[in-house]
C-alpha positions as CSV (number, residue, x, y, z in Angstrom):
1,X,159.9,53.2,-162.3
2,X,160.3,55.8,-159.6
3,X,158.0,57.6,-157.1
4,X,158.9,61.1,-155.8
5,X,161.2,61.0,-152.8
6,X,162.5,57.5,-153.2
7,X,165.9,56.3,-152.3
8,X,167.6,54.8,-155.4
9,X,170.6,52.5,-155.5
10,X,172.4,53.0,-158.8
11,X,174.3,49.8,-159.7
12,X,177.5,50.9,-161.3
13,X,180.1,48.4,-162.5
14,X,182.3,51.1,-164.1
15,X,181.3,50.1,-167.7
16,X,179.8,52.5,-170.2
17,X,176.1,51.5,-169.6
18,X,176.1,51.9,-165.8
19,X,178.2,55.1,-165.9
20,X,175.8,56.6,-168.4
21,X,172.9,55.5,-166.2
22,X,174.4,57.2,-163.1
23,X,175.0,60.5,-165.0
24,X,171.5,60.5,-166.5
25,X,169.8,59.8,-163.1
26,X,171.9,62.5,-161.5
27,X,170.6,65.0,-164.0
28,X,167.0,63.8,-163.5
29,X,167.1,63.2,-159.7
30,X,165.9,66.7,-158.8
31,X,162.8,66.3,-161.0
32,X,161.5,63.5,-158.7
33,X,163.4,64.4,-155.5
34,X,165.3,61.1,-155.7
35,X,168.1,60.3,-153.2
36,X,170.8,58.5,-155.2
37,X,173.4,56.1,-153.8
38,X,176.1,54.4,-155.9
39,X,176.4,50.7,-155.3
40,X,179.0,48.3,-156.6
41,X,179.7,44.6,-156.2
42,X,183.2,43.3,-156.8
43,X,182.9,39.7,-158.0
44,X,186.7,39.2,-157.4
45,X,187.1,37.4,-160.7
46,X,189.7,39.6,-162.4
47,X,192.2,40.4,-159.7
48,X,193.7,43.8,-160.0
49,X,191.3,44.8,-162.7
50,X,188.4,44.2,-160.5
51,X,189.9,46.2,-157.7
52,X,190.6,49.0,-160.1
53,X,187.0,49.0,-161.2
54,X,185.8,49.3,-157.6
55,X,188.2,52.2,-157.0
56,X,187.0,53.9,-160.2
57,X,183.4,53.7,-159.1
58,X,184.2,54.8,-155.6
59,X,186.0,57.9,-156.9
60,X,183.2,58.6,-159.4
61,X,180.6,58.6,-156.5
62,X,182.8,61.0,-154.6
63,X,183.3,63.3,-157.6
64,X,179.5,63.5,-158.0
65,X,178.9,64.0,-154.2
66,X,177.0,60.8,-153.8
67,X,177.2,58.1,-151.1
68,X,178.9,54.9,-152.0
69,X,178.0,51.3,-151.0
70,X,180.6,48.7,-152.0
71,X,180.6,44.9,-151.5
72,X,182.9,42.0,-152.3
73,X,181.9,38.4,-153.0
74,X,184.0,35.4,-154.0
75,X,181.8,34.3,-157.0
76,X,184.3,31.6,-158.1
77,X,183.9,29.9,-154.7
78,X,180.3,29.1,-155.6
79,X,181.4,26.8,-158.4
80,X,179.2,26.0,-161.4
81,X,178.4,28.5,-164.1
82,X,180.2,31.8,-163.3
83,X,177.7,33.9,-165.2
84,X,174.8,32.5,-163.3
85,X,176.7,32.8,-160.0
86,X,177.6,36.4,-160.6
87,X,174.1,37.3,-161.6
88,X,172.7,35.6,-158.4
89,X,175.2,37.5,-156.3
90,X,174.2,40.8,-157.8
91,X,170.5,40.1,-157.3
92,X,171.1,39.0,-153.8
93,X,173.0,42.3,-153.1
94,X,170.3,44.4,-154.7
95,X,167.5,42.6,-152.8
96,X,169.4,43.0,-149.5
97,X,169.6,46.7,-150.0
98,X,165.9,47.0,-150.7
99,X,164.9,44.6,-148.0
100,X,167.0,46.5,-145.4
101,X,165.5,49.8,-146.3
102,X,168.8,51.3,-147.7
103,X,167.1,51.7,-151.1
104,X,163.5,51.7,-152.4
105,X,164.7,50.9,-155.9
106,X,167.8,49.6,-157.5
107,X,168.5,50.8,-161.0
108,X,170.7,48.8,-163.4
109,X,172.2,49.9,-166.7
110,X,170.7,47.3,-169.0
111,X,170.1,48.6,-172.5
112,X,168.0,47.6,-175.6
113,X,171.2,45.9,-176.9
114,X,171.2,43.7,-173.7
115,X,167.6,43.0,-174.3
116,X,168.2,41.8,-177.9
117,X,171.1,39.6,-176.8
118,X,169.0,38.1,-174.0
119,X,166.0,37.3,-176.2
120,X,168.2,35.7,-178.9
121,X,170.2,33.8,-176.3
122,X,167.0,32.4,-174.6
123,X,165.5,31.6,-178.0
124,X,168.5,29.5,-178.9
125,X,168.2,27.7,-175.5
126,X,164.5,26.8,-176.3
127,X,162.7,29.3,-174.1
128,X,159.0,29.9,-174.5
129,X,157.3,33.2,-174.4
130,X,158.0,33.6,-170.7
131,X,161.8,33.4,-171.5
132,X,161.4,35.6,-174.6
133,X,160.0,38.3,-172.4
134,X,163.6,39.0,-171.6
135,X,164.7,41.7,-169.2
136,X,161.8,43.2,-167.4
137,X,161.9,47.1,-167.2
138,X,160.4,46.9,-163.7
139,X,160.5,43.8,-161.4
140,X,158.2,43.0,-158.5
141,X,161.1,43.3,-156.1
142,X,162.0,46.8,-157.0
143,X,164.7,46.5,-159.7
144,X,164.4,49.0,-162.6
145,X,166.1,49.4,-166.0
146,X,165.8,53.1,-167.1
147,X,168.0,52.6,-170.2
148,X,166.1,49.5,-171.5
149,X,164.9,51.3,-174.7
150,X,168.4,52.9,-175.4
151,X,171.0,51.1,-177.7
152,X,174.5,50.6,-176.5
153,X,175.8,52.8,-179.3
154,X,173.6,55.7,-178.1
155,X,175.1,55.2,-174.6
156,X,178.6,55.5,-175.8
157,X,177.8,58.5,-177.9
158,X,176.3,60.2,-174.9
159,X,179.5,59.6,-172.9
160,X,181.8,60.7,-175.6
161,X,180.0,64.0,-176.3
162,X,180.3,64.9,-172.6
163,X,183.9,63.6,-172.2
164,X,182.9,61.1,-169.5
165,X,185.3,58.2,-168.9
166,X,184.3,54.6,-168.3
167,X,186.0,51.3,-167.7
168,X,186.2,48.3,-170.1
169,X,185.7,44.9,-168.6
170,X,188.2,42.5,-170.3
171,X,185.9,39.5,-169.6
172,X,183.3,41.0,-171.9
173,X,185.5,39.9,-174.8
174,X,186.2,36.4,-173.6
175,X,184.6,33.9,-176.0
176,X,184.4,31.3,-173.2
177,X,181.2,33.0,-172.1
178,X,178.2,32.1,-174.2
179,X,176.7,35.6,-174.0
180,X,179.9,37.1,-175.5
181,X,179.7,34.8,-178.4
182,X,176.2,36.0,-179.1
183,X,177.2,39.6,-178.6
184,X,180.3,39.7,-180.7
185,X,179.7,36.9,-183.2
186,X,176.2,35.6,-183.8
187,X,174.2,38.8,-183.4
188,X,176.4,41.0,-185.7
189,X,176.5,38.2,-188.3
190,X,172.7,37.9,-188.3
191,X,172.3,41.7,-188.4
192,X,174.7,41.9,-191.4
193,X,173.3,38.9,-193.4
194,X,169.6,38.8,-192.5
195,X,168.2,41.9,-190.8
196,X,169.9,45.2,-190.3
197,X,167.3,46.1,-187.7
198,X,167.6,42.8,-185.8
199,X,168.4,44.4,-182.4
200,X,165.2,46.4,-182.6
201,X,163.2,43.4,-183.9
202,X,164.4,41.2,-181.0
203,X,163.7,44.0,-178.5
204,X,160.2,44.3,-179.9
205,X,159.8,40.5,-179.6
206,X,160.7,40.8,-175.9
207,X,158.2,43.6,-175.4
208,X,155.5,41.6,-177.1
209,X,156.2,38.5,-175.0
210,X,156.3,40.6,-171.9
211,X,152.8,41.9,-172.6
212,X,151.7,38.3,-173.1
213,X,153.2,37.3,-169.8
214,X,151.6,40.2,-167.9
215,X,148.2,39.1,-169.3
216,X,148.8,35.4,-168.3
217,X,149.9,36.4,-164.8
218,X,146.4,37.8,-164.1
219,X,144.7,34.9,-165.8
220,X,146.6,32.2,-164.0
221,X,145.7,33.6,-160.6
222,X,142.1,33.0,-161.6
223,X,142.6,29.7,-163.5
224,X,144.8,28.2,-160.7
225,X,142.0,28.5,-158.1
226,X,140.7,25.0,-157.5
227,X,143.1,23.4,-160.0
228,X,146.4,23.9,-158.1
229,X,146.5,23.1,-154.4
230,X,149.5,24.1,-152.3
231,X,150.6,21.2,-150.0
232,X,154.1,22.2,-149.0
233,X,156.6,21.2,-150.1
234,X,154.4,19.9,-152.9
235,X,151.8,21.2,-155.3
236,X,148.8,19.1,-156.2
237,X,146.9,19.4,-159.5
238,X,143.4,18.0,-160.1
239,X,143.7,16.4,-163.5
240,X,139.9,16.2,-163.9
241,X,139.8,20.0,-163.5
242,X,142.3,20.3,-166.4
243,X,140.1,18.2,-168.8
244,X,138.6,20.3,-171.6
245,X,140.9,23.3,-171.0
246,X,142.9,24.6,-174.1
247,X,146.4,23.1,-174.3
248,X,147.8,26.6,-173.9
249,X,146.1,26.9,-170.5
250,X,147.1,23.4,-169.3
251,X,150.8,24.1,-170.2
252,X,150.7,27.4,-168.3
253,X,149.1,25.8,-165.2
254,X,151.7,23.0,-165.3
255,X,154.5,25.5,-165.6
256,X,153.2,27.5,-162.7
257,X,152.8,24.3,-160.5
258,X,156.4,23.3,-161.3
259,X,157.7,26.8,-160.5
260,X,155.7,26.8,-157.2
261,X,157.1,23.5,-156.1
262,X,160.7,23.9,-157.4
263,X,161.1,27.6,-156.6
264,X,162.3,28.4,-160.2
265,X,162.2,26.9,-163.7
266,X,166.0,26.5,-164.3
267,X,166.7,23.5,-166.4
268,X,163.1,22.8,-167.1
269,X,162.4,22.8,-170.9
270,X,159.5,22.3,-173.2
271,X,160.0,18.5,-173.3
272,X,159.9,18.2,-169.5
273,X,156.6,20.2,-169.3
274,X,155.1,18.1,-172.1
275,X,156.0,15.0,-170.3
276,X,154.0,16.3,-167.3
277,X,151.1,17.2,-169.5
278,X,151.0,13.7,-171.0
279,X,151.0,12.2,-167.5
280,X,148.1,14.4,-166.5
281,X,146.2,13.8,-169.7
282,X,145.6,10.0,-169.1
283,X,142.1,9.1,-168.1
284,X,143.2,7.6,-164.7
285,X,145.9,5.5,-163.2
286,X,149.3,5.9,-161.6
287,X,152.6,7.0,-163.0
288,X,155.8,8.9,-162.2
289,X,158.3,11.0,-164.0
290,X,161.2,13.2,-162.9
291,X,162.3,16.5,-164.3
292,X,165.2,18.7,-163.2
293,X,164.5,19.6,-159.6
294,X,161.0,18.0,-159.3
295,X,159.5,14.6,-158.8
296,X,156.0,14.1,-160.4
297,X,153.5,11.4,-159.3
298,X,150.2,10.6,-160.8
299,X,147.6,8.8,-158.6
300,X,144.0,8.5,-159.6
301,X,143.0,12.0,-160.7
302,X,145.7,13.8,-158.8
303,X,149.1,14.9,-159.9
304,X,151.7,15.8,-157.3
305,X,154.7,17.9,-158.0
306,X,157.4,18.1,-155.3
307,X,161.1,18.5,-154.8
308,X,162.9,15.2,-155.0
309,X,163.9,15.2,-151.3
310,X,160.3,15.3,-150.3
311,X,159.9,11.6,-150.6
312,X,163.2,10.2,-149.2
313,X,163.1,7.1,-147.2
314,X,164.6,8.7,-144.1
315,X,161.4,10.6,-143.4
316,X,158.9,8.0,-144.7
317,X,158.8,5.4,-141.8
318,X,158.1,6.3,-138.2
319,X,157.1,4.6,-135.0
320,X,156.4,6.7,-131.9
321,X,154.9,6.1,-128.4
322,X,151.4,7.5,-128.2
323,X,150.7,8.9,-124.8
324,X,147.2,8.7,-123.2
325,X,146.1,11.4,-122.8
326,X,148.4,13.4,-125.0
327,X,149.3,14.3,-128.6
328,X,152.0,13.5,-131.1
329,X,153.0,15.5,-134.2
330,X,153.1,13.1,-137.2
331,X,156.4,13.1,-139.0
332,X,156.4,14.1,-142.7
333,X,153.0,15.9,-142.4
334,X,151.4,18.9,-140.8
335,X,149.0,16.9,-138.6
336,X,148.8,16.2,-134.8
337,X,147.3,13.0,-133.4
338,X,145.4,13.6,-130.1
339,X,144.2,11.0,-127.5
340,X,141.6,11.9,-124.9
341,X,140.4,9.5,-122.1
342,X,137.0,10.2,-120.6
343,X,134.1,8.6,-118.8
344,X,131.0,8.4,-121.0
345,X,127.8,6.5,-120.7
346,X,126.2,8.0,-123.8
347,X,128.4,6.4,-126.5
348,X,126.2,4.6,-129.1
349,X,126.9,2.6,-132.1
350,X,126.1,5.5,-134.4
351,X,128.8,6.3,-136.9
352,X,128.9,9.8,-135.7
353,X,129.9,8.8,-132.2
354,X,132.1,5.8,-133.0
355,X,134.0,7.4,-135.9
356,X,133.9,10.3,-138.3
357,X,136.5,11.8,-140.5
358,X,138.3,13.4,-137.6
359,X,138.0,11.1,-134.7
360,X,137.6,7.5,-133.5
361,X,136.4,6.1,-130.2
362,X,137.8,2.9,-128.6
363,X,136.9,0.9,-125.5
364,X,139.8,1.7,-123.2
365,X,139.1,-1.4,-121.1
366,X,140.0,-3.6,-124.0
367,X,143.5,-2.1,-124.4
368,X,145.9,-4.0,-122.3
369,X,149.3,-2.4,-123.2
370,X,150.9,0.9,-124.3
371,X,149.9,2.4,-127.7
372,X,152.1,3.3,-130.6
373,X,151.5,5.3,-133.7
374,X,153.3,4.4,-136.9
375,X,152.9,4.8,-140.6
376,X,151.1,2.2,-142.7
377,X,153.3,-0.6,-144.0
378,X,152.6,-3.0,-146.9
379,X,150.8,-6.0,-145.7
380,X,148.9,-4.2,-142.8
381,X,145.6,-5.9,-142.2
382,X,142.7,-5.3,-139.7
383,X,138.9,-5.4,-139.4
384,X,137.5,-1.9,-139.1
385,X,134.3,-1.6,-137.1
386,X,131.3,-2.1,-139.3
387,X,133.0,-4.4,-141.8
388,X,132.5,-8.1,-142.2
389,X,136.1,-9.3,-141.8
390,X,139.8,-8.7,-142.0
391,X,140.9,-6.4,-144.8
392,X,144.1,-5.2,-146.2
393,X,144.6,-1.5,-145.7
394,X,146.0,-1.3,-149.2
395,X,142.7,-2.5,-150.6
396,X,140.8,0.1,-148.6
397,X,143.2,2.7,-150.0
398,X,142.1,1.6,-153.5
399,X,138.5,1.7,-152.6
400,X,138.7,5.2,-151.1
401,X,141.0,6.4,-153.9
402,X,143.7,7.5,-151.6
403,X,146.7,8.9,-153.6
404,X,150.0,7.1,-153.3
405,X,151.8,9.9,-151.7
406,X,149.2,10.2,-148.9
407,X,149.6,6.5,-148.0
408,X,153.3,6.8,-147.1
409,X,152.7,8.7,-143.8
410,X,149.2,7.3,-143.2
411,X,148.9,6.8,-139.4
412,X,147.8,3.6,-137.7
413,X,147.6,3.1,-133.9
414,X,148.8,-0.3,-132.5
415,X,149.0,-2.1,-129.2
416,X,151.3,-5.2,-129.1
417,X,151.6,-4.9,-132.9
418,X,147.8,-5.2,-133.4
419,X,146.1,-2.4,-135.2
420,X,143.4,-0.7,-133.2
421,X,142.8,2.4,-135.3
422,X,143.6,3.9,-138.6
423,X,143.0,7.3,-140.2
424,X,139.7,7.5,-142.0
425,X,138.9,3.8,-141.6
426,X,138.5,4.1,-137.8
427,X,138.6,1.8,-134.9
428,X,139.2,-1.9,-135.1
429,X,136.0,-4.0,-134.6
430,X,137.5,-5.7,-131.5
431,X,138.3,-2.4,-129.8
432,X,135.6,0.0,-130.9
433,X,133.5,1.7,-128.3
434,X,129.9,0.5,-128.2
435,X,126.8,0.9,-126.1
436,X,127.5,0.9,-122.3
437,X,131.2,1.5,-122.6
438,X,132.2,3.6,-119.6
439,X,135.8,4.5,-120.4
440,X,136.3,5.8,-123.8
441,X,139.6,6.6,-125.6
442,X,139.0,9.2,-128.3
443,X,141.5,9.6,-131.1
444,X,141.4,12.6,-133.4
445,X,143.6,14.6,-135.8
446,X,144.1,18.3,-136.2
447,X,146.2,20.5,-138.4
448,X,149.6,21.4,-136.8
C-alpha cells in the first residue's frame, strides 16, 4: 500500500473507523518515513453537525501536529442518489489531491465490516463476480484501505482502550439509506439466524472474487486484441472472432466493451449484457438494442457499442463546399478529404491510377461547376467507373458489406447535384480520368 517516503492523505470523517486509521498510521508512519496529511470533505448535508465534524477533524490534526486539508461540497445540489453523489465527490477530492501531487496515496478507513456490507448489498442488486469483488484494498489511482481486514468492533475496542474520542454520524442510522438497512437490519438478522461468521464469509467471498477479477484483467488484455476495436466514441466487436469462445469469455469481452464505450457499468445488469450476447451470437444480419447508457448495433459480423448521443440526427447530415485544391474535415468522423489539381500526361485506365482505397482521379475539364461534399442519402445513385450502368449506393453498400453506422457519414462529392465521386466506389464513369487527360483532380482521404 505504501512506499517509503510517500505523502499520504488520510481521509478522516470524524467517525470511529477513520479516526482509528489516523492514529494507527501515525504510529506506523516513522517505519516507512510517511508524510501524513489529514484530509476532510464536508458534504454539507447535516448542517451544524457537519460543521462540527469538520471542526473536530481540524482540531484532531492540530493535536497530532499534522497538516490539514479541508474542502466543502454541496452534494445535495447534484441531485439524484445522495449516497452515490457523496461517494463521487469524495473520490473526486481524493483523485484531485493525488493528481496535483499533494499526496501520493489517499488512505480511507474502510473495514472488513464495510466489505461484508458491500458484498451483500451488491449481491442483492444482482452483481456478478466483478461487483462481488467489493472494496479493493489498493486501487490503480492510489487509494488504499489499510483497515480492510479489521472488523468494526476491533476498531472501537482499539479506540476505547486508548481513550480516543470519535464522532457519530447521525445519518448512519437513517433507514432511508439502503446501506443502513443492510448494516443495521438485514446483516445482523442473517448473522443471528443463518451464519454467525457471516461477516467473515462475505469478506472472504469478496477476496475470492477480487482474485478472479485480477486474473481476468490480464486475460482480457490478451483476449480483446483483435476482437475489440476502439473507434471513439464507439467500440466495435468482431462477432466472427467471438464464435467458438467459451460463454464466460464472451460475457467478459462484452462487459469490457460496454465499459469502454460507456465509461462505467452503472445501471448495466446481467439481462442487458445477455441481450448484447444474443445479438452477437446470430449468424449474421442487422439488429439494434439499447441498454442504460449505450446503443448497440449489429451489422453483418460487426457489433458497435456507443453512447446514445453518438448517432443523433444533428451530426448525421452534412453538406460542405469542397475547395480545389484544398481539404475538408468530414463531420462525425476522424477523416479529412483532400483535393489536388495537377497536370498529368501519364494517367492510364489502370485501377491503381484511377482509384484505389485512398484516392480517386477525375477529369477536371469535365467538371463545370463548384464541388460539394456531403454524406450519402437514401436513393443516391450513380455509375462508378468500370461498372456497366447506374447503381444505387445502398446496393453497393450491401455488396461491400459496409456496416450501417459507417454509411451514415459516408462522403460523396457532387457538382450540380450529380455524384462525381464516392468513398471506396470511386469516380463516376462520366468524370473519371482516362488516357490522355491533361488536368487531373485527385481526391483522397487521410486520418485527421
